[in-house]
N, C-alpha and C positions, 0 to 999 in steps of 0.2 A: 605521402599524400600532401599536395599543395594546400596551404592554408587558404581558406575562403572567408576568414574573419574580416569584417568591415570595421571602420573606425568606431562605430557604435558598439560592436561586439567588444572591442578592446576597452572602451569606456566602462562597459558593464563589468568586465573582468576586474577592472581597477576600483569599481565602486564609485566612480567619479560622476556624481549626479549633475554637477554643473556643466561639465563637458558634454555629457549625454544630452542635456537639455539644449545646449547650443547646436549640437549636431542635428537633433530632431527639428529645431526651429529652422535650420538651413535645408531641411528636406531629406534627412537621412531616412532610409527605408527601414521601417520598423519590422518588416517581414523578411528581410534578407536572411539567408540561411548559410551557415558555415558548412564545412565538409561532412558534418554529421547531421545536417538538415536542422540544426538548432537555430531558431531565431534569437535575437537579443533577449527576449523575455524567457525563452526556453533555457538559455544559458544562465540567466540570472536565477531561475528556479533551481537548476542543478547546483549552482554555486551556493545559493542560500544565505549568503552573509549580509546581503544588502537589501533589507526590506524597503528602504526608501527608493532604491532603484526600481524595484518591482512596481511600487506604487506609481512612480513616474511613467514607466512604460505602459502600464495599464491605463492610466489617466490620459495618456497621449493616443490611446486607441489601439495598442498592440492586441493581436488576436489571442484570446485566452485559450483557444482550442488548437493552435498551430501544432502540428505533429512532426516529430523527427523521423528518421529513417526506420525506426522500430515502433512508430505510432505512439510514442510517449508525448503527452501534453505537458505543459508546465506544471499542472497540478499533480500529475503522476510522478514527475521528477521530484517535486518538493515533498510529496508524501513518502516516497521511497527513502529519501535522505533525512526525513524527520525534521524538516524546516517548518516548524509550527507557525512562526510569525509570517513567513511568506505565504503559507497556505491560507491564513486568515485574510490576507489582502486579496488573494485570488478568489476565495470563496465569497467574500463580500461583494465582489464584482460579477459574480454569477458563473464562475467556472463549473464545468460539468463534473459533479461528484461521482458519476458513474462512467466516466471515460475509461476506455480499455486500450491497452497496448496490443502488440501482435500475439502475446501469450494470453490475451483475455484477462489480464490482471487489472483490477480497479485500484484507485488510490487506497481504499481500505485494505485490500488484500496485500498490497505492497507494504503499507505501514505496519500491518499486523505481522507479516512475515519477517520484518526487520526489527520488530520489538519496540516500535515507537509508541509508547502508551498514550502520551498526551495527544498525539496526532490521531490515533485511533479513536479516542474519546471525542475529539473535535469532529471527526467525520461522522461518527454515529449520531452526535447531536445535530448534525446537518442533514440527517436522514439517509446516510449511505446504507446500501443494501448489505446486510450482514450475511446473506446467503448467496451472494454472487459467486459464481464458479469460474475458475480459469480453465485453460485448455487441458489441465490434468484432472479436472473435475474437483479441484480443491476449493473449499470455502476459506474465508479469512481465518476462521477458527482452526482449521486443519493446517493452514500455512504457518500460523504462529506456534502451534503445538509442535510442528515438525522441527522447529528451530529452538524449542525449549524455553519460550518466553512465557513463563508461568503467570506473570502479572497481567499480561495481555489476554491470556486464556481466561483468567478469572474475570477480567473486565468484560469480555465478549459474552461469557456465560451470564454474568450479572445483568447484562443489557438485553438478554433474551436470545442469544444465538442458538440455533438448532443443535440439540444434543441427542439426536436419535441414537439408537443402539449401535448402528454401524459406525457412526462417528465416534461414539464413546469408546468402543473397543480399540479403535485405531489410536485415539488420544491416550489411552492408558499405556500404550506401547511407547509413546513419545515422551510423556512427562512422568511416567511411573504411576503405578496403581494407587498408592497412598496419596500422592500429590493430587491426582485427579479426583479421588474420592473426597478430599478435603474441600474441593470446589463445588461439589454437588450437594445441595442442602436437602433435597427431597429424599427421605428415607426409603420410600417405596421405589423411587428411581434407582437408588443405590442398590437395593436388593435385586432389581431387574438386571442391573449391570453385572453384579456378582454372579447371578445365576447364568447369564449368557456367557460370561467368561468360563465358568466351569463346564458349561455345555460344549463350548468350542474346544476346551482342553481335552475332554473325553473323546470328542470326535477325532481330534488330531492323533490322540494316543491309539484309537482304534484303527485309524488309517495306517499308522506306522506298524502296528502289530500284524496287520493283514497284507501288507504290501508285498512281501516275498513268500506268502504261503499259497 
């Protein structure tokens, strides 16, 4: 695939704020897209190493919600990669905390799924929806549990993420019964979970015993 990187894209890759500023002052297109439909800001968010570059691009008027070929905004990319400093800049300038990519993943679901605890906390503090569902019908809590990120599971539960019985049964399979129980402080809630697990075990055993009779 032929490269469609502009000189500004290359300056972003190098983290060269001085050159980037010169290019912008000379009329460089802030919204030019490379072969993956990433703008310079989008690429800077993916790269994540140069907070000052992100700040320059945003201050010069780069589109905070520019989407690549998979509908990823700069905030989605930064969240997925755990770039907390870059995210703080984007959020301070008004980036959409509920932006969604083609899989309906939000910044919070991506950060949670990849175990970026500090970024998850940042997004929750900014009001991110803890019950947003992607195209698999997974919430951030289910996404992080599926990848075994116990610290993020605990953080989301502590912050009030929904732990209805259906989610709880699924979660115990991902992080283990004892680990999950240690995260649930409500004794009545724990009893309900245990009862439901036993009910489901009995149901499964009954189904197995009658399948070939």
